[in-house]
KEKE-3310 file (N, C-alpha, C; in steps of 0.2 Angstrom, whole numbers, plus 5000, padded with zeros to 4 digits):
npx = (5340:5334:5335:5343:5333:5337:5332:5324:5336:5341:5333:5335:5349:5347:5339:5351:5360:5354:5350:5340:5322:5311:5317:5322:5311:5305:5315:5314:5302:5291:5279:5282:5277:5278:5292:5297:5291:5298:5310:5309:5307:5318:5326:5321:5323:5337:5340:5344:5343:5343:5343:5343:5332:5335:5329:5322:5329:5337:5349:5361:5365:5377:5376:5368:5379:5388:5380:5378:5392:5393:5382:5385:5397:5390:5381:5391:5399:5388:5388:5401:5402:5393:5401:5414:5406:5403:5414:5425:5433:5439:5436:5440:5436:5442:5434:5441:5439:5445:5447:5456:5464:5464:5475:5485:5501:5506:5514:5515:5503:5504:5513:5507:5498:5503:5505:5494:5494:5497:5490:5480:5467:5461:5451:5454:5446:5447:5447:5447:5447:5439:5443:5431:5421:5423:5423:5409:5406:5411:5403:5392:5395:5401:5415:5430:5439:5449:5463:5473:5481:5477:5470:5455:5443:5433:5415:5398:5389:5399:5407:5420:5436:5451:5466:5485:5495:5509:5524:5534:5548:5549:5557:5569:5572:5580:5589:5603:5617:5632:5650:5656:5647:5636:5620:5616:5607:5599:5602:5602:5590:5583:5589:5587:5574:5558:5547:5532:5521:5503:5492:5485:5488:5495:5511:5514:5511:5517:5531:5530:5529:5541:5550:5545:5549:5563:5566:5568:5565:5559:5560:5545:5543:5531:5515:5509:5495:5493:5502:5509:5509:5519:5530:5533:5537:5548:5557:5558:5562:5573:5571:5570:5560:5548:5544:5539:5549:5545:5537:5544:5553:5557:5565:5576:5581:5587:5596:5592:5586:5591:5591:5593:5592:5584:5569:5568:5557:5547:5533:5525:5510:5502:5487:5475:5458:5443:5426:5419:5416:5408:5414:5428:5437:5448:5456:5460:5463:5476:5484:5484:5494:5505:5522:5529:5541:5538:5527:5531:5542:5554:5562:5565:5570)
npy = (5440:5430:5413:5403:5394:5377:5368:5375:5379:5368:5363:5374:5371:5358:5362:5370:5360:5351:5361:5364:5366:5357:5344:5344:5345:5333:5323:5328:5325:5334:5347:5359:5370:5372:5371:5382:5391:5388:5392:5406:5410:5407:5416:5428:5430:5429:5441:5443:5439:5422:5415:5419:5421:5415:5413:5399:5393:5391:5401:5403:5417:5430:5429:5418:5409:5411:5406:5393:5388:5389:5380:5368:5365:5366:5354:5344:5345:5338:5326:5321:5323:5312:5302:5304:5300:5286:5281:5285:5295:5310:5324:5338:5351:5363:5370:5376:5383:5384:5391:5389:5395:5386:5384:5389:5388:5375:5374:5386:5387:5374:5381:5391:5387:5379:5381:5376:5362:5353:5353:5344:5349:5355:5355:5356:5361:5361:5367:5367:5376:5389:5405:5413:5403:5400:5414:5414:5404:5409:5420:5416:5412:5398:5397:5402:5409:5414:5409:5417:5421:5431:5447:5455:5467:5476:5482:5487:5479:5466:5463:5460:5459:5460:5455:5459:5446:5441:5443:5440:5441:5435:5420:5414:5397:5381:5366:5361:5370:5366:5368:5385:5389:5398:5405:5417:5433:5443:5436:5423:5418:5416:5403:5393:5379:5385:5386:5393:5402:5403:5412:5421:5423:5436:5436:5429:5439:5450:5446:5444:5456:5462:5454:5459:5472:5471:5466:5451:5435:5421:5402:5392:5381:5374:5380:5382:5381:5376:5378:5367:5359:5365:5364:5351:5349:5358:5352:5338:5340:5347:5359:5378:5386:5399:5408:5411:5408:5399:5389:5380:5377:5366:5359:5368:5369:5356:5357:5352:5360:5377:5394:5403:5417:5432:5439:5455:5468:5458:5451:5440:5440:5437:5433:5436:5432:5439:5439:5456:5455:5454:5445:5437:5421:5416:5407:5411:5424:5421:5414:5425:5434:5429:5429:5436:5430:5416:5411:5412:5402:5405:5409:5421:5433)
npz = (5622:5607:5606:5594:5582:5581:5573:5562:5555:5553:5542:5534:5530:5524:5512:5507:5503:5496:5485:5479:5484:5481:5482:5495:5503:5500:5506:5517:5520:5522:5517:5504:5507:5520:5524:5516:5525:5537:5533:5532:5543:5550:5543:5546:5560:5560:5553:5541:5522:5515:5506:5487:5473:5458:5443:5442:5450:5467:5475:5486:5496:5502:5516:5519:5513:5524:5534:5531:5532:5546:5550:5544:5552:5565:5562:5559:5572:5580:5575:5578:5592:5594:5590:5597:5610:5609:5602:5607:5599:5591:5580:5572:5559:5547:5531:5517:5503:5485:5469:5455:5439:5425:5418:5427:5434:5442:5452:5457:5464:5472:5482:5486:5494:5503:5518:5523:5519:5527:5538:5549:5553:5543:5529:5511:5496:5481:5465:5448:5431:5419:5420:5418:5422:5435:5442:5442:5450:5461:5463:5468:5480:5482:5480:5490:5486:5471:5463:5450:5435:5428:5427:5435:5435:5447:5447:5447:5446:5449:5461:5463:5472:5468:5471:5468:5471:5468:5457:5444:5434:5417:5410:5400:5397:5397:5394:5400:5394:5384:5389:5389:5378:5382:5381:5369:5371:5361:5351:5348:5348:5336:5334:5339:5344:5351:5364:5368:5377:5374:5362:5367:5379:5389:5392:5381:5370:5374:5373:5358:5354:5357:5349:5338:5337:5338:5325:5326:5319:5326:5329:5330:5341:5349:5353:5370:5381:5392:5409:5415:5407:5398:5405:5407:5394:5392:5400:5395:5382:5368:5367:5370:5382:5387:5401:5416:5431:5442:5437:5433:5444:5452:5444:5439:5453:5453:5443:5430:5421:5415:5418:5407:5406:5410:5402:5394:5403:5403:5412:5424:5431:5448:5452:5467:5468:5476:5483:5488:5504:5521:5530:5529:5528:5542:5537:5526:5526:5533:5523:5512:5518:5516:5510:5496:5492:5496:5490:5477:5478:5481:5470:5466:5453)
capx = (5341:5330:5341:5344:5330:5341:5327:5325:5344:5343:5328:5340:5355:5345:5338:5356:5365:5350:5351:5331:5316:5306:5320:5324:5305:5304:5320:5313:5294:5286:5277:5286:5275:5280:5299:5297:5289:5302:5317:5307:5307:5326:5328:5317:5326:5344:5339:5347:5340:5349:5341:5341:5328:5338:5326:5320:5335:5339:5356:5364:5367:5383:5375:5368:5384:5390:5375:5379:5398:5390:5377:5389:5401:5386:5380:5397:5399:5384:5392:5407:5398:5391:5408:5418:5405:5402:5420:5430:5438:5436:5438:5437:5440:5438:5435:5443:5436:5449:5448:5463:5464:5467:5482:5490:5506:5504:5519:5513:5496:5506:5517:5503:5493:5509:5505:5489:5494:5498:5485:5475:5461:5460:5450:5454:5442:5452:5445:5450:5442:5441:5441:5423:5417:5427:5421:5402:5406:5414:5397:5387:5400:5404:5423:5430:5446:5452:5471:5474:5487:5474:5466:5448:5439:5426:5410:5393:5387:5403:5410:5427:5442:5458:5474:5490:5499:5515:5525:5539:5550:5548:5564:5571:5573:5581:5593:5610:5621:5640:5654:5658:5642:5631:5616:5616:5601:5593:5603:5602:5583:5582:5594:5583:5566:5554:5540:5529:5513:5496:5494:5480:5492:5500:5517:5516:5510:5524:5537:5530:5531:5547:5553:5544:5554:5570:5566:5567:5562:5558:5557:5541:5541:5525:5512:5507:5492:5495:5508:5511:5512:5526:5534:5536:5541:5554:5561:5559:5565:5578:5569:5569:5554:5548:5540:5540:5553:5541:5534:5550:5556:5560:5571:5580:5584:5590:5600:5590:5584:5594:5590:5597:5593:5577:5568:5567:5551:5541:5533:5519:5507:5498:5481:5470:5451:5439:5421:5420:5412:5409:5418:5434:5438:5454:5462:5461:5468:5483:5486:5485:5497:5512:5528:5530:5546:5536:5522:5536:5546:5561:5565:5565:5576)
capy = (5438:5424:5407:5400:5387:5372:5364:5379:5379:5361:5363:5378:5367:5353:5365:5372:5356:5350:5365:5363:5365:5351:5338:5344:5344:5327:5320:5329:5322:5339:5349:5364:5377:5371:5372:5391:5395:5388:5396:5412:5413:5408:5423:5434:5428:5432:5448:5443:5434:5417:5411:5423:5416:5417:5410:5394:5391:5396:5403:5407:5424:5430:5427:5410:5405:5411:5403:5386:5385:5388:5375:5362:5365:5364:5347:5341:5344:5333:5319:5322:5320:5304:5298:5304:5295:5282:5277:5287:5299:5317:5326:5346:5353:5367:5369:5382:5381:5387:5389:5391:5395:5379:5384:5392:5385:5370:5375:5392:5385:5372:5385:5398:5382:5376:5382:5372:5355:5347:5353:5340:5352:5357:5353:5362:5359:5363:5366:5372:5380:5394:5411:5414:5398:5400:5419:5412:5400:5414:5425:5412:5409:5391:5397:5406:5413:5411:5410:5417:5427:5438:5454:5457:5474:5477:5486:5488:5471:5462:5465:5458:5460:5457:5456:5453:5443:5440:5447:5437:5441:5430:5419:5408:5392:5376:5361:5365:5370:5365:5374:5390:5391:5402:5407:5425:5436:5440:5434:5416:5417:5413:5398:5388:5380:5390:5383:5399:5401:5404:5419:5424:5425:5441:5435:5429:5445:5455:5443:5444:5464:5464:5450:5463:5477:5469:5462:5444:5429:5415:5395:5389:5372:5373:5385:5379:5386:5375:5378:5361:5355:5368:5363:5343:5349:5361:5345:5333:5342:5350:5367:5383:5388:5405:5406:5412:5402:5397:5383:5375:5378:5361:5356:5374:5367:5351:5357:5348:5365:5383:5400:5407:5424:5436:5443:5461:5470:5454:5448:5437:5442:5432:5436:5431:5436:5435:5445:5459:5452:5455:5439:5433:5416:5417:5404:5415:5430:5420:5413:5431:5438:5426:5434:5435:5424:5411:5409:5410:5396:5409:5409:5429:5433)
capz = (5614:5606:5605:5588:5582:5577:5568:5556:5554:5549:5537:5529:5529:5520:5506:5505:5502:5490:5479:5478:5489:5482:5485:5501:5506:5499:5509:5525:5522:5524:5512:5502:5510:5527:5523:5515:5531:5543:5532:5532:5551:5551:5539:5550:5566:5559:5552:5533:5518:5515:5497:5481:5468:5451:5438:5445:5456:5474:5476:5492:5498:5507:5524:5517:5513:5531:5537:5529:5535:5553:5551:5542:5559:5570:5563:5560:5580:5584:5572:5582:5598:5595:5588:5603:5617:5606:5600:5609:5594:5591:5573:5570:5552:5544:5525:5512:5494:5481:5463:5452:5432:5423:5415:5430:5437:5448:5457:5461:5467:5480:5486:5489:5499:5507:5525:5526:5518:5533:5545:5551:5555:5536:5522:5505:5491:5477:5459:5441:5426:5414:5425:5418:5425:5442:5444:5443:5458:5467:5464:5472:5487:5481:5481:5494:5482:5464:5460:5442:5430:5425:5432:5434:5438:5450:5444:5452:5445:5450:5467:5463:5476:5465:5473:5464:5476:5467:5451:5443:5427:5414:5409:5394:5401:5395:5395:5402:5387:5384:5393:5382:5373:5385:5377:5369:5371:5359:5345:5349:5349:5329:5331:5345:5344:5355:5368:5370:5378:5368:5359:5371:5386:5389:5391:5373:5367:5376:5368:5352:5353:5359:5343:5329:5338:5337:5319:5326:5318:5329:5326:5335:5341:5349:5359:5374:5385:5401:5412:5417:5400:5396:5411:5404:5386:5392:5403:5391:5375:5368:5366:5374:5385:5389:5406:5424:5434:5446:5434:5432:5451:5454:5438:5441:5457:5452:5439:5424:5417:5418:5418:5401:5406:5410:5396:5398:5404:5404:5419:5425:5437:5451:5457:5472:5467:5481:5483:5494:5509:5528:5534:5527:5533:5544:5535:5520:5528:5534:5516:5509:5522:5514:5506:5486:5490:5498:5484:5471:5479:5483:5465:5463:5449)
cpx = (5338:5336:5339:5339:5333:5337:5325:5331:5343:5338:5332:5345:5352:5344:5344:5361:5360:5350:5344:5327:5313:5309:5321:5318:5303:5307:5316:5305:5290:5285:5281:5283:5278:5287:5301:5295:5294:5309:5316:5309:5316:5328:5326:5322:5335:5344:5343:5342:5345:5349:5341:5338:5332:5334:5321:5323:5335:5347:5358:5366:5374:5382:5372:5374:5388:5387:5377:5385:5397:5387:5382:5394:5397:5384:5386:5399:5394:5386:5397:5405:5397:5398:5413:5414:5405:5409:5425:5434:5435:5440:5435:5442:5437:5439:5436:5442:5440:5449:5454:5462:5467:5473:5489:5495:5504:5509:5517:5507:5499:5510:5512:5499:5497:5507:5498:5489:5495:5494:5480:5468:5458:5459:5449:5451:5446:5448:5448:5445:5443:5439:5434:5419:5417:5423:5413:5401:5407:5408:5393:5390:5400:5411:5423:5438:5447:5458:5470:5479:5485:5471:5460:5446:5433:5422:5403:5390:5393:5410:5417:5432:5447:5464:5480:5495:5507:5516:5532:5540:5549:5556:5564:5575:5575:5587:5601:5615:5630:5644:5655:5654:5635:5627:5616:5609:5601:5596:5602:5593:5581:5585:5590:5577:5564:5549:5539:5522:5509:5496:5489:5483:5497:5507:5519:5516:5515:5530:5536:5531:5538:5552:5552:5549:5561:5571:5569:5562:5563:5555:5553:5541:5534:5522:5508:5503:5495:5502:5512:5513:5518:5531:5537:5539:5546:5560:5564:5561:5572:5578:5569:5563:5554:5541:5542:5544:5550:5539:5539:5555:5561:5565:5577:5584:5590:5595:5598:5589:5591:5590:5593:5596:5585:5577:5565:5562:5547:5540:5527:5518:5502:5493:5479:5463:5446:5433:5422:5413:5414:5413:5421:5436:5445:5458:5465:5465:5476:5487:5488:5491:5505:5517:5527:5536:5543:5532:5526:5542:5553:5565:5566:5572:5578)
cpy = (5432:5419:5405:5394:5383:5369:5368:5379:5372:5360:5368:5374:5362:5355:5367:5367:5352:5355:5367:5363:5358:5345:5339:5343:5337:5322:5321:5327:5329:5342:5356:5371:5377:5373:5378:5391:5395:5391:5403:5414:5412:5414:5430:5435:5431:5439:5448:5437:5428:5414:5418:5418:5419:5411:5405:5390:5395:5397:5407:5414:5423:5428:5420:5406:5404:5405:5394:5383:5384:5381:5368:5361:5362:5356:5342:5339:5339:5327:5318:5320:5314:5300:5298:5299:5291:5276:5282:5292:5305:5321:5334:5349:5359:5368:5376:5379:5386:5385:5390:5391:5390:5378:5388:5387:5382:5371:5380:5390:5379:5376:5390:5392:5379:5375:5378:5365:5351:5347:5348:5342:5356:5354:5356:5358:5365:5362:5371:5373:5385:5400:5414:5410:5399:5407:5418:5408:5405:5418:5423:5408:5401:5390:5402:5412:5410:5414:5410:5423:5431:5441:5454:5463:5474:5481:5485:5481:5466:5463:5460:5462:5457:5461:5455:5451:5441:5443:5444:5438:5434:5428:5414:5403:5385:5371:5365:5365:5368:5370:5378:5392:5393:5403:5414:5427:5442:5436:5426:5415:5413:5407:5392:5386:5383:5385:5389:5398:5402:5410:5422:5426:5431:5441:5433:5435:5450:5452:5444:5451:5465:5461:5455:5469:5476:5467:5456:5438:5422:5409:5392:5382:5370:5379:5381:5382:5384:5373:5371:5358:5358:5366:5356:5344:5352:5356:5341:5334:5346:5358:5371:5387:5396:5405:5408:5406:5398:5389:5379:5375:5371:5357:5361:5372:5362:5352:5354:5353:5370:5387:5403:5415:5427:5439:5451:5465:5465:5451:5445:5440:5438:5435:5433:5436:5433:5440:5448:5457:5454:5451:5436:5429:5418:5414:5408:5421:5427:5417:5419:5435:5435:5432:5432:5429:5417:5408:5408:5404:5400:5408:5416:5431:5442)
cpz = (5613:5604:5597:5588:5578:5572:5562:5553:5549:5543:5531:5527:5524:5512:5503:5502:5496:5484:5477:5483:5488:5482:5492:5505:5507:5505:5516:5527:5525:5518:5510:5505:5517:5528:5521:5521:5535:5540:5532:5539:5552:5548:5544:5559:5566:5554:5543:5528:5517:5509:5493:5475:5461:5446:5442:5450:5461:5474:5483:5494:5502:5515:5523:5516:5520:5535:5535:5531:5542:5554:5548:5549:5565:5569:5562:5569:5582:5582:5576:5590:5599:5594:5595:5610:5615:5606:5602:5605:5594:5584:5573:5563:5550:5536:5522:5504:5491:5475:5460:5442:5429:5420:5419:5433:5443:5453:5461:5467:5475:5484:5490:5495:5504:5514:5527:5522:5522:5539:5545:5552:5548:5531:5517:5500:5486:5469:5453:5436:5423:5420:5425:5423:5432:5446:5445:5448:5463:5468:5468:5477:5488:5482:5486:5490:5476:5465:5451:5441:5427:5428:5431:5438:5441:5446:5450:5452:5448:5454:5468:5468:5472:5468:5470:5471:5475:5459:5451:5435:5424:5411:5403:5397:5397:5397:5397:5396:5387:5386:5387:5378:5377:5380:5376:5366:5367:5352:5344:5348:5341:5328:5335:5343:5350:5359:5370:5373:5374:5367:5363:5377:5386:5389:5383:5370:5368:5372:5361:5350:5353:5351:5337:5332:5335:5330:5320:5322:5321:5326:5333:5335:5344:5354:5364:5380:5393:5403:5413:5410:5398:5401:5407:5397:5389:5396:5400:5383:5375:5365:5373:5377:5387:5394:5411:5428:5439:5443:5434:5439:5452:5449:5438:5447:5457:5446:5432:5420:5421:5416:5411:5401:5406:5405:5400:5399:5402:5410:5419:5431:5440:5455:5462:5471:5472:5479:5488:5500:5515:5531:5529:5532:5535:5540:5528:5522:5528:5528:5512:5512:5520:5510:5497:5486:5492:5493:5478:5471:5478:5477:5461:5460:5451)
residu = (MET:SER:ARG:LEU:ASN:PHE:HIS:HIS:LEU:HIS:TYR:PHE:TRP:ALA:VAL:ALA:LYS:GLU:GLY:ASN:LEU:THR:ARG:ALA:ALA:THR:ARG:LEU:HIS:VAL:SER:GLN:SER:ALA:LEU:SER:ALA:GLN:ILE:ARG:GLN:LEU:GLU:GLU:GLN:LEU:GLY:GLN:PRO:LEU:PHE:ALA:ARG:VAL:GLY:ARG:SER:LEU:GLN:LEU:THR:GLU:ALA:GLY:GLN:LEU:ALA:LEU:GLY:TYR:ALA:ASP:SER:ILE:PHE:ALA:ALA:GLY:THR:GLU:LEU:LEU:ALA:LEU:LEU:ARG:GLU:GLY:ARG:ARG:GLU:GLU:ARG:GLN:VAL:LEU:ARG:ILE:GLY:ALA:VAL:SER:THR:LEU:SER:ARG:ASN:PHE:GLN:GLU:ASN:PHE:LEU:ARG:PRO:LEU:LEU:GLU:ARG:VAL:ASP:VAL:GLU:LEU:VAL:LEU:GLN:SER:GLY:SER:LEU:ALA:ASP:LEU:LEU:ALA:ARG:LEU:ARG:VAL:HIS:THR:LEU:ASP:LEU:ILE:LEU:SER:ASN:GLN:GLN:VAL:HIS:ALA:SER:ALA:ASP:ASN:PRO:TRP:ARG:CYS:ARG:ARG:ILE:ALA:ARG:GLN:PRO:VAL:SER:LEU:VAL:GLY:ARG:PRO:ARG:PRO:GLU:GLY:GLN:ALA:PHE:ARG:PHE:PRO:ALA:ASP:LEU:ALA:GLU:VAL:PRO:LEU:LEU:LEU:PRO:GLY:ARG:ASP:ASN:ASP:ILE:ARG:ALA:GLY:PHE:ASP:LEU:MET:CYS:GLU:ARG:LEU:GLY:LEU:ARG:TYR:ARG:LEU:ARG:ALA:GLU:VAL:ASP:ASP:MET:ALA:LEU:LEU:ARG:LEU:LEU:ALA:ARG:ASP:SER:ASP:SER:VAL:ALA:LEU:LEU:PRO:THR:VAL:VAL:VAL:GLN:ASP:GLU:LEU:ARG:SER:GLY:ARG:LEU:VAL:ASN:TYR:GLY:VAL:VAL:PRO:ASP:LEU:HIS:GLU:ASN:PHE:TYR:ALA:ILE:SER:VAL:GLN:ARG:HIS:PHE:GLU:PRO:PRO:LEU:LEU:GLN:ALA:LEU:LEU:ARG:GLN:SER:GLU:ALA:ALA:VAL:LEU:GLY:ALA:LEU:ILE:ASP)
# end
């Protein structure tokens, strides 16, 4: 078996980091043609294309993303060797890149990531954005996973792997009420100001259909796309919020907010989206094996 040419690997690593052949050639003080030839030799040795040309840009293939991860580890190990021998210190880190839809509950995200938050050997790269933007990053393997409350479907052009990792009933939540004045569902819906998710949210659509079916008209205080803001408004106002309880898990535990009741037949689904790939990071596998109770903060109704 031939040995890996680390000189070729370093050239590949430089191009992958720069994202541009011209800039990498300039930094390495070699011609573009020589740099391209070195990378082609590495691809021939590995038996896999490492880059795909999209328009005028180069994008890493799945094999390229995997090779980049190994290259990062290899060259980090070289730096570590120098540090160990010169300064007597050692550091080993694994990197996991996770994106989350910007409106997703921050509590849910923290619960999901909790097993890794105190590991000194793990570096988390956390990004947020629209689902479309995150899927574009996932496609070119700059993300390992997306957390979302929206489901996506795979196709020939979109090799998504979408797994539901949790499902929670949706509740009406507000400040504690005076003794003997329990919230009456659905009669009191017309009497209190409501905080609701935005109209594009599936929870809102289901709630509106239920109210229409029951002939109820409610008082809308605010519609809020961002669950983090919805949490703050629920906590700091006299309004009643419609949300999955994981969003306000800390306020429920402290008693600052109480759960008035579960809305029938209304749920929030939480999904983990990845791409179909031959090599799934072991750290990711461990996260996806967590129980539903763990990622929902053990507040399942």
